C-alpha positions in Angstrom: -84.5 -0.5 97.4 -86.1 0.5 94.1 -88.2 3.6 94.3 -91.5 4.1 92.4 -90.7 4.2 88.7 -91.6 7.1 86.5 -94.9 7.1 84.6 -95.3 6.4 80.9 -92.8 4.8 78.5 -89.9 6.6 80.2 -90.5 4.4 83.3 -89.0 1.5 81.3 -85.9 3.4 80.6 -85.2 5.8 83.6 -85.0 3.7 86.8 -84.0 5.4 90.1 -82.4 3.0 92.6 -81.3 4.7 95.8 -78.3 7.0 95.2 -78.0 5.5 91.6 -79.9 6.3 88.4 -80.0 3.9 85.5 -81.0 4.3 81.8 -81.9 1.0 80.2 -82.3 1.0 76.4 -83.3 -2.6 75.3 -85.5 -1.3 72.5 -85.0 1.6 70.1 -86.3 4.7 71.9 -88.4 7.3 70.0 -86.3 10.4 69.2 -89.0 12.6 70.7 -88.6 10.8 74.1 -84.9 11.6 74.6 -85.3 15.4 75.4 -87.9 14.5 78.0 -85.5 12.0 79.6 -82.8 14.6 79.9 -85.3 17.0 81.5 -86.5 14.3 83.9 -82.9 13.5 84.8 -82.2 17.2 85.5 -85.2 17.4 87.9 -84.2 14.2 89.8 -80.7 15.3 90.5 -82.0 18.6 91.9 -84.2 16.9 94.5 -82.2 13.8 95.2 -78.6 13.0 96.0 -77.3 10.9 93.1 -73.7 9.5 93.2 -73.7 7.3 90.1 -75.5 7.1 86.7 -75.6 4.0 84.6 -76.4 3.9 80.9 -77.0 0.6 79.2 -77.6 0.3 75.4 -78.6 -3.3 74.5 -77.8 -5.2 71.3 -81.3 -4.7 70.0 -80.8 -1.0 69.8 -79.1 0.5 66.7 -77.0 3.4 67.9 -77.9 6.6 66.1 -77.0 10.3 66.3 -79.8 11.2 68.6 -78.9 8.5 71.1 -75.2 9.4 70.9 -76.0 13.1 71.6 -78.2 12.0 74.5 -75.3 10.2 76.1 -73.1 13.3 75.6 -75.7 15.5 77.3 -76.0 13.1 80.3 -72.2 13.0 80.5 -72.0 16.8 80.5 -74.5 17.1 83.3 -72.8 14.4 85.4 -69.4 16.1 84.9 -70.8 19.4 86.1 -72.5 17.8 89.1 -69.5 15.5 90.0 -71.6 12.3 89.4 -69.9 9.1 88.3 -71.1 7.9 84.9 -70.8 4.3 83.6 -71.9 3.6 80.0 -72.2 0.0 78.8 -72.5 -0.5 75.0 -73.6 -4.0 74.0 -72.9 -5.2 70.5 -69.7 -4.8 68.4 -71.4 -2.7 65.8 -72.7 -0.2 68.4 -69.2 0.0 70.0 -67.6 0.8 66.6 -70.3 3.4 65.8 -69.8 5.2 69.1 -66.1 5.5 68.5 -66.8 6.9 65.0 -69.3 9.4 66.5 -66.7 10.4 69.1 -64.0 11.1 66.6 -66.3 13.2 64.4 -67.6 15.1 67.4 -64.1 15.8 68.5 -63.2 17.2 65.1 -66.3 19.4 65.1 -65.5 20.6 68.6 -61.9 21.3 67.7 -62.9 23.3 64.6 -65.4 25.3 66.6 -63.3 26.0 69.6 -59.7 26.6 68.5 -56.9 26.7 71.0 -55.0 29.9 71.9 -52.3 29.1 69.4 -54.9 28.5 66.6 -56.6 31.8 67.4 -53.2 33.5 67.4 -52.3 32.2 63.9 -55.8 31.9 62.5 -55.5 35.0 60.4 -52.2 33.9 59.0 -53.5 30.5 58.2 -56.6 32.0 56.5 -54.4 34.3 54.4 -52.2 31.3 53.5 -55.1 29.2 52.4 -56.6 32.1 50.4 -53.2 32.5 48.7 -52.9 28.8 47.9 -56.5 28.7 46.6 -55.8 31.7 44.4 -52.7 30.1 43.0 -54.6 26.9 42.2 -57.3 29.0 40.5 -54.7 30.9 38.5 -53.0 27.7 37.5 -56.4 26.2 36.3 -57.3 29.4 34.5 -53.9 29.5 32.7 -54.3 25.9 31.6 -57.8 26.7 30.3 -56.3 29.7 28.4 -53.6 27.5 26.8 -56.2 24.9 25.8 -58.3 27.6 24.1 -55.4 29.0 22.2 -54.6 25.5 21.0 -58.2 25.0 20.0 -58.3 28.3 18.1 -55.1 27.4 16.3 -56.6 24.1 15.3 -59.7 25.9 14.0 -57.6 28.3 12.0 -55.7 25.4 10.4 -58.9 23.5 9.7 -61.6 26.2 9.0 -64.2 23.5 8.3 -64.7 22.9 12.0 -65.6 26.5 12.7 -69.3 27.2 13.2 -69.5 30.2 10.9 -73.1 31.0 11.5 -72.5 31.0 15.3 -69.3 33.1 14.8 -71.3 35.7 12.7 -74.0 35.9 15.3 -71.5 36.4 18.1 -69.6 39.0 16.1 -72.8 40.9 15.6 -73.8 40.7 19.2 -70.4 41.7 20.5 -69.4 44.1 17.7 -72.0 45.9 15.7 -74.5 46.2 18.6 -71.8 47.6 20.8 -70.9 50.4 18.3 -73.5 53.0 19.7 -72.3 52.8 23.3 -68.6 52.7 22.3 -69.0 55.6 20.0 -70.9 57.8 22.5 -68.5 57.0 25.3 -65.4 57.6 23.1 -66.8 60.9 21.7 -67.5 62.2 25.2 -64.1 61.1 26.6 -62.3 62.7 23.6 -64.4 65.8 24.2 -63.6 66.0 27.9 -59.9 65.3 27.3 -59.6 68.0 24.7 -61.6 70.5 26.9 -59.3 69.9 29.9 -56.2 70.4 27.7 -57.7 73.5 26.1 -57.8 75.3 29.5 -54.0 74.9 29.8 -52.9 75.2 26.1 -54.9 78.5 25.6 -52.6 80.2 28.2 -49.5 79.5 26.1 -51.0 80.0 22.6 -50.4 76.3 21.8 -53.9 75.6 20.7 -52.9 73.3 17.8 -51.2 70.8 20.2 -54.6 69.6 21.4 -54.6 67.5 18.3 -51.3 65.9 19.3 -52.6 65.1 22.8 -55.9 63.7 21.6 -54.4 61.6 18.8 -51.6 60.1 20.8 -53.7 59.5 23.9 -56.5 57.9 22.0 -54.4 55.7 19.7 -52.1 54.3 22.4 -54.2 54.3 25.5 -57.7 55.6 25.7 -59.4 53.9 22.7 -58.2 50.3 23.5 -59.0 50.8 27.2 -62.4 52.3 26.7 -63.4 49.5 24.3 -62.1 46.8 26.6 -63.9 48.2 29.7 -67.2 48.4 27.8 -66.7 44.9 26.3 -66.0 43.6 29.8 -69.4 44.9 30.9 -71.3 43.6 27.9 -69.5 40.7 26.4 -67.7 39.0 29.3 -70.8 39.0 31.4 -72.9 37.7 28.5 -70.6 34.8 27.9 -70.5 33.8 31.5 -74.2 34.0 31.9 -75.0 32.2 28.7 -72.7 29.2 29.4 -73.6 29.2 33.1 -77.3 28.9 32.3 -76.6 26.2 29.7 -74.7 24.3 32.5 -77.6 24.6 34.9 -80.0 23.3 32.2 -77.6 20.4 31.7 -77.1 21.3 28.1 -73.3 20.9 28.5 -73.9 17.4 29.8 -76.1 16.7 26.8 -73.2 17.8 24.5 -70.9 15.4 26.2 -73.4 12.5 25.9 -73.7 13.2 22.2 -69.8 13.3 22.0 -69.8 16.9 20.8 -66.6 18.9 21.7 -67.9 21.8 23.8 -64.8 23.7 23.2 -65.2 23.9 19.4 -69.0 24.1 19.7 -69.3 26.9 22.3 -66.1 28.4 23.4 -64.0 28.9 20.2 -66.7 30.9 18.4 -67.0 33.3 21.4 -63.3 33.8 21.8 -62.8 34.3 18.1 -65.8 36.8 18.1 -64.2 38.8 20.9 -60.8 38.7 19.1 -62.4 40.0 15.9 -64.5 42.7 17.4 -62.1 44.2 19.9 -59.6 45.7 17.3 -62.5 46.8 15.1 -64.3 48.6 18.0 -60.9 50.1 19.0 -60.6 51.7 15.6 -64.2 52.9 15.8 -63.5 54.3 19.3 -60.4 56.1 18.0 -62.2 58.0 15.2 -65.2 58.9 17.4 -62.9 60.1 20.2 -60.9 62.1 17.7 -64.2 63.6 16.5 -65.1 64.8 20.0 -61.6 66.3 20.5 -61.9 68.0 17.1 -65.2 69.5 18.0 -63.8 71.1 21.2 -60.7 72.3 19.3 -63.0 74.0 16.7 -65.4 75.5 19.3 -63.0 76.6 22.0 -59.6 76.9 20.5 -60.5 78.1 17.0 -58.6 75.2 15.4 -60.2 74.3 12.1 -61.0 70.6 11.4 -58.4 70.5 8.5 -55.7 71.9 10.7 -56.6 69.5 13.5 -56.5 66.4 11.2 -53.3 67.5 9.6 -51.6 67.9 12.9 -52.9 64.6 14.2 -51.8 62.8 11.0 -48.3 64.2 11.3 -47.8 63.3 15.0 -49.1 59.7 14.8 -46.5 57.1 13.9 -47.2 53.6 12.9 -45.8 52.3 16.2 -48.5 54.2 18.0 -51.2 52.4 16.0 -49.5 49.0 16.5 -49.3 49.5 20.3 -53.0 50.2 20.4 -53.7 47.3 18.1 -51.6 44.9 20.2 -53.5 46.0 23.4 -56.8 45.4 21.7 -55.8 41.9 20.7 -54.7 41.1 24.3 -57.9 42.6 25.7 -60.0 40.6 23.3 -58.3 37.3 24.4 -58.9 38.2 28.1 -62.5 39.2 27.5 -63.4 36.0 25.6 -61.4 33.6 27.8 -62.5 34.9 31.2 -66.2 35.0 30.2 -66.1 31.4 28.9 -64.0 30.2 31.9 -66.4 31.6 34.5 -69.4 30.2 32.6 -67.8 26.7 32.6 -67.0 27.0 36.4 -70.6 27.9 37.3 -72.2 25.5 39.8 -75.7 24.0 39.4 -77.6 26.9 41.0 -79.0 30.3 39.8 -77.0 32.0 42.6 -73.8 30.7 41.2 -74.6 32.3 37.8 -74.9 35.7 39.4 -71.6 35.2 41.4 -69.7 34.0 38.4 -71.0 36.7 36.1 -70.0 39.4 38.6 -66.6 37.7 39.2 -66.0 37.5 35.4 -66.4 41.3 35.0 -64.2 42.1 38.0 -61.5 39.7 37.0 -61.6 40.9 33.4 -61.2 44.5 34.4 -58.3 43.7 36.7 -56.5 41.7 34.0 -57.1 44.4 31.4 -55.4 47.0 33.6 -52.5 44.6 34.2 -52.1 43.8 30.5 -52.4 47.5 29.6 -49.6 48.4 32.1 -47.4 45.5 30.8 -47.7 46.6 27.2 -47.1 50.2 28.1 -44.0 49.4 30.0 -42.7 47.1 27.2 -43.4 49.8 24.6 -41.4 52.3 26.7 -38.5 49.9 27.2 -38.2 48.9 23.5 -39.1 52.4 22.2 -42.2 51.4 20.3 
């Protein structure tokens, strides 16, 4: 015996029949109706004894995500209440769709609810994936680095392809405009280094050796490192942000459409500018740092400027200057390449520009320290 049907449109879908309950979908149901059907079903099974539920989806209904989730919800309720469920899907397309939906749902459920073994090895798997992604990124960055070295060599062989005005502008931005901050920082670091040494040297009457310490420390280590760190903050971030914004504005795509080589047009002038300015700023840093140390030596240790410069001249060898010069060249390559690489890898969103700019500075600082340690060890091994 069929009981009194429900009121409204749901009465054509949800039909109670004794201890059975049936859902008939012969027409596409509105998505807003399905939550109400689930609620009505829950109320019915609370007040009546239901042993079986039937769901019929006719050929005239195109199975969609909402209807599939509705069947899953009914199946979940029936399973929790011990009710038998029979689902009939008419139409070959609907049967294929529901299999696809089930496969995708199982994948999502599997990823959201890992097994005990997955939870146990989840951290190891995550570390492994991170390591593999890092290796892929390093491989891609190394390839980019080699491509830029090849492009620079091509530009040196054929100077006509170099954009000299752009190179002059970048050299001014990265070099001459950085001189004040590099000079002030180097002067203060030379001053502090000499002041700390003066406290110890004064006890042994070895005041003149503050010139040796300052000259060797600045020429081999401090001047290239100070210059590179400041250029990482100024130049690398500027390169990454400029190219990243150009990518967002689709200017890089416009260059490709016009058949313009973006490497020679954008990247080579920036890397060459960093290569030119890094050694020059290192020389500027050396002299300003030496000036700061000489000031402390004169004020605290009573070492005249002439004596200070004479001692510094005698202690410095050509190998010391070459080590600092080699470091500055490597640092310039790192600064230019990382800035341009991060700019090219920027996604089409303002948020990505900020992330890549920050990442460019952090990566550059890390590689600068690694390169500095490598050159220092090699200089010690080969007695440079």
